[in-house]
C-alpha positions in Angstrom: 10.1 -24.4 -3.4 9.2 -23.7 0.2 9.5 -20.1 1.2 9.0 -18.5 4.7 8.4 -14.9 5.4 6.5 -12.5 7.6 3.2 -11.6 6.3 1.3 -8.7 8.0 3.1 -9.5 11.2 2.7 -13.3 11.1 5.3 -15.8 10.2 4.1 -17.8 7.0 5.4 -20.3 4.7 4.3 -21.6 1.3 5.2 -24.0 -1.4 5.6 -22.1 -4.5 6.9 -22.7 -8.1 9.9 -20.6 -8.7 8.1 -18.5 -11.3 5.2 -17.7 -9.0 4.7 -13.9 -8.7 4.3 -12.4 -5.2 1.0 -10.9 -6.2 -0.3 -14.3 -7.2 0.9 -15.8 -3.9 -0.8 -13.2 -2.0 -4.0 -13.5 -3.8 -4.3 -17.1 -4.5 -2.6 -18.9 -1.5 -3.4 -16.3 1.2 -6.7 -14.9 0.0 -5.4 -11.3 0.3 -7.3 -9.8 -2.5 -6.6 -6.2 -1.7 -3.4 -6.6 -3.7 -4.9 -6.0 -7.1 -3.3 -7.0 -10.4 -4.2 -4.3 -13.0 -1.8 -4.5 -15.8 0.9 -7.4 -15.4 3.6 -5.1 -16.5 4.3 -3.1 -13.3 3.0 0.1 -14.9 -0.3 0.8 -12.8 1.0 0.2 -9.2 -2.3 -1.5 -8.2 -0.3 -4.5 -6.8 1.9 -2.3 -4.6 2.7 -3.8 -1.2 5.6 -3.2 1.4 8.6 -5.4 1.3 10.7 -4.7 4.4 8.7 -1.3 4.6 9.5 -0.3 1.0 6.8 0.0 -1.7 7.3 -2.5 -4.3 5.1 -3.8 -7.2 4.3 -7.3 -6.3 3.3 -8.2 -10.0 7.0 -7.8 -10.9 8.4 -9.7 -8.0 8.9 -13.4 -7.6 7.5 -14.9 -4.4 10.8 -16.5 -3.7 12.3 -13.0 -3.4 10.1 -12.5 -0.2 12.1 -15.4 1.5 13.0 -14.2 5.0 11.6 -10.8 4.6 8.7 -8.8 5.8 5.6 -8.3 3.5 2.8 -5.9 4.4 -0.4 -5.7 2.4 -3.3 -3.2 2.7 -5.1 -5.9 4.9 -2.2 -5.8 7.3 -1.7 -2.0 7.4 -3.8 -1.5 10.5 -2.1 -4.5 12.3 -1.4 -3.0 15.7 -4.5 -0.7 15.9 -7.7 -1.7 17.7 -10.0 -3.8 15.7 -12.1 -1.7 13.2 -9.7 1.2 13.3 -8.1 2.3 10.0 -4.5 3.3 9.5 -4.2 7.1 9.2 -3.5 6.8 5.4 -6.7 4.7 4.9 -8.6 7.2 6.9 -7.4 10.0 5.0 -8.1 8.4 1.6 -11.7 7.8 2.8 -12.3 11.3 4.4 -10.7 13.2 1.4 -12.7 11.2 -1.1 -9.5 10.0 -2.7 -11.1 7.1 -4.3 -13.9 6.3 -6.8 -13.9 2.8 -8.1 -11.3 1.8 -5.6 -9.2 -0.5 -7.8 -6.0 1.7 -7.4 -6.7 2.5 -3.8 -4.7 -0.3 -2.2 -1.6 0.4 -4.2 -2.0 4.2 -3.8 -2.3 3.6 0.1 0.8 1.5 0.3 2.8 3.8 -1.9 1.7 6.7 0.5 2.7 4.8 3.6 6.2 4.2 2.0 6.4 7.8 1.0 5.6 9.1 4.5 7.9 6.8 6.1 10.8 8.5 4.0 9.2 12.0 3.8 7.0 12.6 6.9 5.8 16.0 5.6 6.2 15.8 1.9 5.9 18.8 -0.5 3.6 18.7 -3.4 6.5 17.7 -5.8 7.6 14.9 -3.3 4.0 13.7 -3.2 3.9 13.6 -7.1 7.3 11.8 -7.1 6.3 9.4 -4.4 3.1 8.3 -6.2 4.7 8.2 -9.7 4.0 4.7 -11.1 0.6 4.5 -9.4 -2.2 5.2 -11.8 -5.8 6.3 -11.2 -8.1 6.2 -14.1 -11.2 7.6 -12.3 -10.6 10.1 -9.5 -7.8 12.3 -10.6 -5.0 13.2 -8.3 -6.1 16.4 -6.4 -8.0 14.4 -3.7 -5.3 11.7 -3.5 -2.6 14.4 -3.0 -5.0 16.0 -0.3 -5.3 12.6 1.4 -1.4 12.3 1.4 -1.1 15.7 3.1 -3.8 15.0 5.6 -2.3 11.6 6.6 1.2 13.3 7.0 -0.3 15.9 9.3 -2.1 13.3 11.4 0.7 11.0 11.6 3.0 13.9 12.8 0.5 14.8 15.4 0.1 18.3 14.0 -3.7 17.7 13.3 -6.6 15.5 14.0 -8.2 13.9 11.0 -11.1 16.3 11.3 -8.8 19.4 11.5 -6.6 18.1 8.6 -9.6 17.5 6.4 -10.7 21.1 6.6 
């Protein structure tokens, strides 16, 4: 089947088998390996991408379901920013040491972007709920939650990255 969709701000098309998972299409045909596959059962969240701005687990979505829609991966997150500049969520994860091995990080970042779209200044309970279904086996969640709070402040203009990190 031929599908067409917006991928990180660019119109793309691909020939796929009807059973092809979106995660596999992104990794294998487009080389976007920031979309990790950790469990193949949609439990870990490492494969999280944005579909029309909403966080979805791409290992449980067929590629044909992206037909005519917008897919954003971690590689496309900073799309409109100057070259080399990170999206505020990516910067916050770096500055708050919210990663260790980095395997879960792309999924956590994408889930955070979706969360902050719906809840620009989330409470701790909303952060916990917004990241539910994304597992980290190394870092723990204290610095991840700190990164979410910092990104929220920066994106709302209530602090610069340096101020929010303190």
